[in-house]
N, C-alpha and C positions, 0 to 999 in steps of 0.2 A: 726244660732239659734239651740239650743239643748234642749232636754227635760231631766230634772234630775229626780231622783227617788222620789222626793217629789211631783212630779206632776206639779211643777211650770215651766213655760216657761221662759228661761233666756238665756243670751248670754255667759255664762261661760263654758269653756271647759278646761280640764286639760292640753292640749297641745296647744301652740300658733303656728298656721301655719305660713309659711314664708310670705305669702301674704293673710292676712285675708280678706275675701270677705264681703263687707258691706251688710247690710240687705237691702231689697227693700225700695224704697222711701216711706216715711210716717210711717215707722216702728219706734216705740219709744224704745230706748234702756232701758232695765231694769237691775237692779242689784239684785242679790240674795245672800243668805248667803253662797253659794258654793264657792264664790270667796273671799278668805281672804284678798286679796289686795284691793278689792273694799270696803269691809265692813267698814274699818276705814275712808274712804273718801267720803261717799255718801252724806254727808251734804254739800250743796253749801255755801261757805263763801263769803260774800259780798267783793268786791274789797277794798283793804286797802287804807285808806287816810293818813296813817302815814307818807308816803314818799312824800306827796305833796310838790312841790317846792324843791325837793331833800333833804328834811329833814327826818331824821330817828331817832326813839326813841323806847323804849320798845321792844315789840315783833318784830318790823321791823328791829332790830339789830341782830337778831339771826343768820341769814345767810349772813350778810354783810362781804365781804372780798374784799378789794379794792387793786388790784395789783399795786405796785409802783416800779419804776426802770427806767432805760434808755431804749430807743428804741433799741431792739435787745440785751439788756444786761441780760435778765432774770428779775425776779421780786420777791418781798416779799410783802405779803398782809397785810395791816392794817385791823384788824378785828373789828367787832362791839362790842367786849368786851374791846377794847383798846390795845390788844396784837398783836403780829406779828405771822403770819401763812404763810403756803404755800411757803416755802423757796425754790426758784427755780432759783438760780443764778449761778450754776456751769455747766450749759449745759445739765442737765438732767431734763426734765419735770417730776414732781411728785407732784400732788395736795395735797398729804398727808404728804409731807416732812416737818419736823419741827425741828427747832433748839431751845433747851430749854435754860433756864437761860438768856434769852434775853428780857429785859423789861424796863419800865420807872417808876420812882418814884418821889415823891415830899415830902419835909420836911418843917415843920414849927415849930420853936423852937426845942423841944426834942421829937416831934412826926412825924412819917413818914407814908406815905400811898402809896401803889402800885397804879399806874394810870391804873387800869384794874378792870373790874367788872365781877362777876359771875351771874349777874341777869338772864341770859338765859342758864345757865349751866344745870339746871334741865330740862330734856327732857321728864318728865312725861306727858303723854297725847299729846305730840307733834307728828304729822304725817309728816314726810319729803316729799318733792316732789320726784318723781321718778328720779333715776339716777343722784342724786345731793349729794355732800358731803360738801358743803360750811358751813353747820350748825354744822358740827362735830367739837367738841372741843378737841384739843390735850390733852392727859392724863397728860402731864407735866404741862400744864396750869392749869388744875383742881387742881393738887397737889400744885402748887405754890400758888394759892389763898387760899388753906387750911392752908398754912404755914405762909403767910404774910398778914398783914392787907391791905384791898383793898377798893376801892370806892364802894358805893352802886349802882350807875348807871351813865350813861352818855348819851349824844345825839350827833348827828353829822349832819352836812350839807356837802354834797359832790357835787362839781362841778369839775368833773375830769379834770386835775389830782390833784386838790386841795381839801383836806378834812379838815374841821374845827370841832374839838371835843370840847365839853363843858363838863367838869367833875363835877359831883355832889359829893362834898367832904363830908366826915363823919361829923356828928354832934358832934363837939368837940370845946372847946374854942380855941384850937390852929389853927383851920381852919375857925373860924368865920370871916365874912367880907372879905373872900378871893374868888376871881373868877379865876379859872385856865382853860386855854384853850390851844389847840394845833392846829397849822396849819401845816399839813404834805403834801408834794408834791414831785414830781420829776420834774427837768427842762423839760419844754415842749414849744418849740418855733417853730411854723410853718415855714417852708422853711429853718430853721437852723438845718441841720442834725447833725453837730458837737455837739452843745450844747444840742440837744434832745437825744443824745446817751450817756450822761454822766452816769457812773455807781454809782448813789448816790440817797439816799432818805434824804430829809431835814425835820427835826422836829423842828419847831419853837414854843417853849413853852413860855407862858406868864402867869404872875400872877398879878392881879390887887387888890390893896387895896381899898375896897368899903367904908371904914370908912371915914367920913369927919372930924374926930377929933383925931384918934389915929393911931400911926405907927404900923406896923406889927412887928412880931418877925423876927429873921434872917431866911432866906429861902434858899432852895436848890432844883434844879432839877437834876435828875439822869438818865443816860443811862447805861444799863448793856448789855454786849454782849459776847456770847460764841465764842471762836476761833474754827470754824468748818472746818478748812482746813484738808483734809484727809477723810472727810465724803464722801460717794459715792452718796449722795442725795436720796438714796433708803432705806437703812437699818435704823432701829430705833436707835436713840441716847438715851441711858439710863443715864440721868443726865449728867455726864461728861465722859461717857464711850462709845466707839465705836471701832470696830476692826481697823478702818482706822486711828484712832488717834495715836499720838505719835510724840514727838519732836516739839510739838506746842509751839510757843514762843510769848509772849506778851511783848511789849516794849514801854515805855513812850517816846514821843517826845514832850517835853514841848514847844519847839520853834514853833511847829505847833499846840499846844493845842490838842494833839491827843495821842491815843494809837494804835500802829500798831500790828496787829496779823499776824504772818507768820508761816512757818514751816521750820525747820532746814534741812530737807531732800531735798536738791537741785536737787536730781536725779528724784524724783517722783513729786515734787511740786515746780519747779523753778518759781520764781517771783509771786507766788500766795500770795494774801494778803487780809485781811479784816481790816478795820479801823473804829474807832469811834472818834469823837472829837467835838470841839466847833469852830464855825466860828464867829469871832467878828462882831457884827452888829452895824451900825451907831446909835448913840443915840442923842437925842435933849439936849439942855442945860437948859431946864426949870424944871428939876427935876421931870418931870412927866413920862419920859421914861428912865428907869434905866438899865444899863448893869451890868452883874455879876461883883463882886468884884475880885474873883479869882476862879481857878479850883483846885479841889482835884482829885488826880489820885489814882487808886486802880488797878494796872495792872494784878494782879492774885488773884483769889479767887476760892474756891472749895465748901465751905459750905455756903448755902444761908442765913442761920440764923445769922451766925457770920458776914457775909458781911453786912447784913441789920442792924445789931446792930451798926456796925462801921459807916454806912451811917447816921443812926439816930443821933449819937452823933458826927457827923462830924469828924470822925477819919480816916484819910487816911493811906495807907500802901503801901510801895514799895517792900515788900517781894517778892522774886522770879521774880523780873523784869528782863526780858531777859533770864530766865532759861528755857530750854526745858522741856516739860512734859514727864512723863514716857510712855512707850508703852501701847497702848490701852486707854489712857486718854488724856484729854485736859484741858485747863484752861479757866476760864471766866475772864472778865475784866470789870471795871466800872470807870466812872468818873462823877463828879457832879460839877455844877456851883453854887457858893454861892453868895447870895445877902445880903447886909446889910438891916436892917429894912427899909421897904418902907414907906415914908411919906404918909399922907392921899391923896387919889386920884391917887397915882403914880402906874405905871406899870413896872414890871421887865420882861425883855425878853431875852431869850437865844436861839441860833440856834445850835442844834446838827446835826451832819451828820452821816450816816452809808453808807460806801462805800465798794466795793469789786473789786478784780482784779483777774480774772481766765483766763489767756491767753492760757492754755494748753487744747484746745478744739479740739477733733477729731470726726470724723464720728462715732456715737454710735448707729446707727440704721441699720436695713436691707434695702439695697437699692432696689428700684423697679426692677422688672424683673430679679432678681437674679444676678445683675451686682455688681462686687466688692466683697471684702472679708466680711465675717460676723463680727458683732461687738463682742468684742471691736477691733477697727482697729488702724492703724498708719497713717490714712489719715488725715493730719493736716488741720484744718480750721482756728483756732485762733479766735480772736474777734476784730472787728473794734475798739471798744472803748479802748482795750488794746494797739493796735498798735498806736493809737493817742498819747499815753503817754509813749511809749517805754516800756510798761509792768512795769511801775514804779508807785507804789502807792504814793511815796513821791512826784513825779512830779505832779500827779493828785491833791493831797491835796494842794500843793502850788498853783496850778492853781485855785482851788476853793476859797482859801483864798483871792486871788487877784481879783477874778471876780464875786463872788456871789453878793456882794453889790456895787461893783465899777467895773471899767474895762468894761467887757462885760455886766454888769448889768443883770446877769442871773435871779436873784430874781424878779426884777422889770418887765422884759419883759415877764417872764412866767406868772406872775400874771396879767399883762396887757392882755395877751391872754384870761385868765379865765374871766376877767371883760368884755372884749368886746364880747366874744362869748356868755356868759350866761346872763350877767346883762344888756347889751345894746340891746338885741334882744327883739322883741315884740312877738316872738313865745311862745307857751305853754311850760311849764316845761317838759311835756311828750315828746315833740319833741326834746327839747334840751338835755334831759337825754339820749334819744334813740340814738342820734347822738354823743354827746360828750362822753358818757360813753363807746362807742365802740372803742374810741382811746386807751383804756386800752389793747386791743388785741395785739397791737404792742409792749407793754411793757412786755408781758408774753413770756415764751419760745416757744409759737406758732411761733414766728418770730425769725429768725437768721440773724445776720449781721457779717459774717466772716471778717477776717483781710484783705481780698482782696478788700473790699468795695462793694461787690455785695450782695444785699439783697435777702433773701430766706425765705420760710415759710412752716411749716407743715400745714395740715388742722386744727389741734387743738392739744390739749394735752391729752394723754390717761388718762382715769379716769373711773368712774362708767359707763359712757355711752358707753365705748368701751370694758368693761369686763362683760357685762350682769348684771350690778349692783353690782358686787363683788368689794371689796376693793383691793388695791395692784397694780392697773394699773399705769404704768409710761412710760416715753418716749413720743416722738412726734407721733401723729396719722397721718397715710397716707402720708408719705413723697413723694415728696417734690415739692413745687411750682405748686400745682395741677391747671391746666389751667382752668378747669370748675368751681371749687369752687371760684377761684380768679376772675372769671367773675363777681361775685357779689360784691366783696370787692371794695369799692370806697374811703375809708377814707384816705389811704396813698397817693392816687393819688392827693388829694387836699392839704394835709398838708406837705408832703415831696415828691413831684412829681419826683425828681431825682431818688429816690429808685425804683419807678415803671418804669421809663425809663430803669434802669438797668435790671429789670425783663424782659423787652421786648428784650433786647440784649440776655438774657438767652434763651428766647423762639425762637427768629428769627435769631439768629447768631450761638449760640452754640449747640442747640439741634434740629434744624430743619433738616429734611432730604433733600437730593438733589432734590427730586421731590415735596417738599412743605408740607409734612405732619409734624405735630408737636406732638411728644409723649406727653401724658398727664402729665408726671411727670419728674422732673429733677434728675440727678445723680450728686453727689458731691464727690470730687472737679470737677471743670469745665473740667478737662482733661478726665473725664469719659463720658462726655455728648454724644459724637458721638457713644459710644458703644450701645446706645439704638437701633437706626435704622439699624446699621450694623448687628444686630442679628436677624432682621426680615427675614422671608422667602423671597427668591429672588422675588417671584411673588406678595408679599404684599407691596403695595405702600400707605398704610394708608386708604384704602377704606373698611370700615367695611361691606358694602353690599356684598362684595365678599367673605370675610373670617369669619366674625363674631368676629374678634379679638378685644380686648379691649385695644390695645396699644395706640389708638388715640381716644379721645373723641371729637366728631364733634362740640359740643357746645363750648368746650374749644378752639378748633382750630379756629373756626370762631370768637370767642370772642377775640382772640389775635389781629385781625384786628381792632375791636372796641376799644380795650384798646390802641392800637397805635395811633389811631386818637384822642382819649381822651387826651393822653399825649401831642400831638401836640397842641391841643386847650389850654391846661393848660399852656404849656411852651411858646407858642407864636412864632412869626416869626423868632426870633433868632435861633430857632432849625433847621430851613430850611437850614442853612449853616453849620450845625454841622456834625461831623462824625457819630453821632447817627442816624440822619435822612438818611444819605448816605447808612447806613447799613440796617435799618429797612424797608424803603419804597420799595426797590426792593424785599425784602423777603415777604412783604405783598402781592405784586403782584403775587409772586410765590404761596403763600398759597391760594389766591383766584383762581388762575388757577387750583390748585389741587382740590379745592372744586367743582368748576364748571365742571371739566372734570370727577371727580370720583363720585360725588354725584348728581349733577344736570345734569345727563348724557342724559336726554331727551331734554336738552336745552330749557325747558319750565319754568324754575324757580322754580320747585317743587322737593324737595328732598324726595325720596320714599324708598330707600333701608334701610338696617339695620343701626341704628344710636345709637352708644354707647354714653352715656351721664352722667350727674352729679348724676342721680338717680341710678347709678351702674346697668344700665339696657340697653338692646338692644331693642329699639322700632323700628317700621317700618311704612311705609305708610305716606301719607300726613298729617302733623300736624303743628300747628302754633308755637309750642314750638321751634323746630329747624328751622322751616320755617321763623319765625320772626327774629331770629338771622341772618339768611341768608339775609333777606331783609335789615336789618340795616347795615350789613357789606357791601352790595352792595352800599348803600348810602355813607358809609364812604369811600369806594374805589373811588366812583365818585368824592367826594370832594377832596381827596388827589391827584387824577389824575389831576383834574382841577387846583389845586394849582401849580402843576408841569408843567402846560401848555400842558398836554397830552390830548388835547380836544377830539380826536377820541376815546381814551380809556375811558375817562370820559363818553362820550355819550353811549359807549357800555355798561358800567355798569348801566347807567340810563335806557337804553332800557330793559336790563334784569330785573332791579328792577320793572319797570312798568308791564312787562309780568308776573313776579313772583307774584306780589301783586294781580293782577287780577285772576290768576289761583289758587293761594292758597285760596283766598276768595271763589271762586266758589266751590272748593273741600271741604272746611272745615267749612264754615259758615252754621249753622243750624238755620234758622229763627224761628222755633218752639221752640227750646231750648234757643235761645238768647245767645249762646256761640259757640265757635269753637270746632270741634270734630276731632278725629283721624280716617281717612278713609283709606280703602284699605290696612290695615295692614296684615302682613304675618301670616299664622297659625303657631302655635308652638313657637311663640315668645311673649314676653311681649307686652302689648298694653294698650292704653288709651280708645280706642273705643269711646263710647258716653259720657265718663266721663267729668265732669267739673273740669279741671285741673288748679291748682294754677299758673303754669308757662306758660300758653298758650300765655301770652302777654309779656314775659320777653324781647323779642327783641324790643317791643314797648317802654318798660321802658328805654332801651338803647337809642332808637331814641329820646325820649323826653329829656333825660338827656344830649344828645349831641347837641340838638337844631339845627337840620338840617334846610336847607333853608325853610323859611315860616313855620317853625314848622311842617314839613312833618310827616304824619302818614304812618306807614307801611301797615296798613289796614284801611278801612273806619272808620272814627271817631265815627260814631254812633254805629257801631258794637263793637268798643272798649269799649265805655261807657256801652252799654248793657251787654257786657261780664263781666265787672267789677261788675255791679249790680248782675249778676247771681252768680259770685264767692262769693260775700258777702251774698247772699241769700242761696245758696246751701251748701257752704263749712263752713260757720261760725257755730261754735259749742259752746254751753254753757254747760260746764261740760263734760269732756272726760271720758267715761267708759274705764277702763284699758283693759277689755276684747275685746273692739272694736279696739284697737290699735295694731300695729305690723309692722315689726318685733320688733321694739323697742318701749318702752312705755315711753314717755317723759312727759305726762300730767296726771292729775287726775280730779276728779269731782269739784275741786275748780277753774279750769282754763277755760278760753275762748280763742278762736282763730280759725284758719282756718285749716281744713283738707287739705292735699296735693291734694287729688282728691276724688270726690264723683260722684255717678252715679244716679242722680235723675230721669233719663228718661229711665230706663230699667236696666237690669242686667249688671254687668261688663263683660268684655271679659273673655274668658276661663282662661287666665293668665294675671291678672291685673298687672299694672306697680308696681314695687317694691317701697316700702315706701309710697304707696298711703294712708295708714292709720296712718300717722304720722303728727306731727305739728312742723314746723321749723320757727323760727322768721326770719331767713335769707332770706326766700322766701316770708314771710309776709310783710316785709318792702317795697319791690318793688310794692306790691299791694297797700300799703298805699300811696306811692309816685304817682302811677298812678291815684289813686282816687283824690289826690290833684291836679295833673296836669289837670285832666279832670273835675274839679269843683264838685266832689262828696265829699264835705268837711265832712259832717256828717259821712259818711262811713269810711273815713280815720281816723277821730277822734276816732270812736268806736274801730277800730282795734288797734290803737297805745295805747289807754287806756288799752286794754286787755293785751297787752304785758307788759306794765309797772306794771299792777296789778299782773301778774305772777311773775315778777322780783322785788317784793316790799320789799325784805329783810327778810320777815317772813319765807320763805321756800327756796328761791333762792337768790343768790347774784345779785344785780342790775348790776354787772360788769362781769357776767359769764353766757352768753347765750349758752347753750349746744346743740350740735348736735352729730357728730361723734367725741366726745372729748370735753373737757372744753376749754373755750376761743376760740370758733370756728371762723374761718376766714370769713365764709359767712355772718355772722351777720354785718360785716362792710358795707353791702348794705344800712344800715340805713342812711348814709350820704345824699343820694339823697332825703330822706324825707324832710329835711330842705330846700333844693333848690326847691323842687316841691311845698311845701306849700307857698313859696314866689314867685313862678314862676321865680326864679332867674337863671341867666346864666352868664358865662364869656367866651368870645371868644378871646383868646390871639392873634389869627392871625389877627384880625381886631382891637384889643384893645377896644372891645365893651363889656359893662356891661349892664344888664337889669334885670328888675323884674316886676312882675304884679302890676298893678295899683289898688287902692282901695280907698274907702272913708276915711278909718281910717288911722292914721299915722302908718307907719311901719318902722322897722329897722331890720337889720340883719348883720351877719358876712360874710365876703368874702375874698377870696385869689385871687390875680391877678398877676400871673407870678412871679414877684420878690418882691411882697409886699402883705400885708394883713391889714385889718382894718374893718371899719363899713360903711355900706351904709344906706341910709334912704330916706323916702318919706314924704314930708309935703304938705300942700295945695299949698304952693308957689313953689314947685318943688322938684326934687331929689338932693341928695348930696352924696359925697363919702369922707371919711376921712381915709387916710392911717396912720396906727398906727405903722407899722414896714416895713422897706425896702423902696422900691419905686415901683410905678406902672405906666405904660404907658397906660393911659385910654384916648382913643381918641373919644369915643362915648358912650353916656348913652341913653338907649332905655326905 
């Protein structure tokens, strides 16, 4: 609290301290004119209802950017204006990357319209959310809509990865009685890694004749695409010009209904390609569903007005087909599908695709701990999706033509997932969007899938949140495979569990030290992994309490045990005879030995020394944040040892768990506060003290998601429930003053949510824990799940509604929850919210599925080892329907 020269008491100061100390309990934060950042956002705005049931229109489209692409292939975002943004498919994350002259159009008779709207381009009076850029419109898009006729507005419904756009056409006789829609998606099939990693976005356009008496005029749909091979994904493309362009070649392949875009320089861009085309779609024989009559190709254009005029008059051109572009320039290409006049009530449909192939991917970031050469490097990684098709765009397009609507039935199965996940569930749209929408993280360049088939991930993508609000951030944030952040991420473990099993091999085979410590980050390629611990000081064995080093995060190390047991539960008994289990189980025992010997060195189950953790901080003393992780890991080791018939070892882990739970409760439970505190912390180090900390029950979240025997609690159940109530009481904030946040400012006065830590029962410690005055959805989701698990339904509903209101499209994209970077990994913790609300679990070791019972009918989506589908509960009993694969379900609880 400071006094300004106006005599007013306020919270504003010109400098933001690293750890802003919260005001005493009961103090009301005020805002004064001295803080220009607060002045614009002091008015509390009611939560938006525009996106109810995942429907977006009007102002709720301003910040909509939905990333589409394959798993680990990079992504391109379909924006709320109908255009494409955030081009991140070349291995370099850049949220501001934009490829111009890439758009869609529609023609009726001799009139054409761009299927894009400028309805939210005017930013007058708009106040963006902090550290967000999703609302920013590329300059080339603004110019394009000034040049070409466009639609007045659109609306969309998004059930990730499927988005349906409804275009509001101009008031013109040529467009009367026409209804134009788009279904855009990327293939997404749970448990099917191959088809979920296809480097493609599908655009299924439809036009329906609403007239009951008259046929339409002749119609066309257009896709236009720039050949951006040679662009570095960072610098600006000025129309058709960029220093990296030159020798770009666009070529028609009529046999594949496609235009292939390549580069003739095989030294710098071998096998790199971009392609657009049409995939024939099955049609019925009743004249109500009509396929295009033919395709018009326009492989090269440079002037948008001339190209648009030719499209409007249905005049194709093959000029410069196969001719390289001059140095510093590239070519654009386009093709359109023509329909004969549609009879009354008929619908014409065409499927366009946009695909990419960029096999030349190398390590382009600074490795942790200074290992390896600085970027750019010659450390080749490649891409899994490229290796699957021998780096051949032609081979990929052939496969898509054969398998989208037939063969592997990619279209039908991807849409079956959307239908069963979203439409057959009885859960609220807020829960389904919070869970399903986070699948998008795996599509963004946050996640890597190199050619060797081993999955990796940054924490997020650099952007405004990692540059202090400045534009120009690019690259992945905080490489690589951060153990403590991925402690929270659950989505991939359910949808593509083989990828998480691969990450456990990285953790427990490739980078583990001989004494059981796991460095917090990976080095790529795998041949570099062992260099981490070999560079440690000889007397450092991963115990931060001795050295204060940050090479090992104790929560990430302990969490590796929990993740391994999770993978075993998801995969089932067949894993017990696999080479994977033969490698990871002994390593888990080694990790637990290291933790018990180096951290629980009093043999009383309590970790007291210095504990480096996901808050980028060294805390100390007894606390349930790290302590509950340890308790859950002891339970997991007990179960894994029992599975292996190591009864004595299992009993040892159980005895230590019982001792640890009793002692941690005695040391940390404060009955007056009704939450757990941090006791006996060391001076001169960061601490929680008497703070009400959002992650004090994160280990309990793990315990309940793993469904241990008899639904065991790490700490007394009533204390857990009371703690959740205290967190929702003390940490919940309606309107976040910017001057009260730090070191980063993520929220403003229009937002509600949870502070990471508050001190309602006295002053904070001399050095409060870093990030205490921030709000992260990635740690809010576990609180929501714990509320649902423990029957605090109203509290869970309140918090999840707050998150969805923050991400309602008006200021933030629903598919970009930011922390240390865009598309942050931690936010995948949301998956457990769905399971918790239904009290759902799957135990693949026993083939057992279960869910909570209730009076009302309930249905939900589940994945069961090698199959997925829908489960449900009626008065007459429960049922399970396998929609894909097969599932060995032996027991329903």
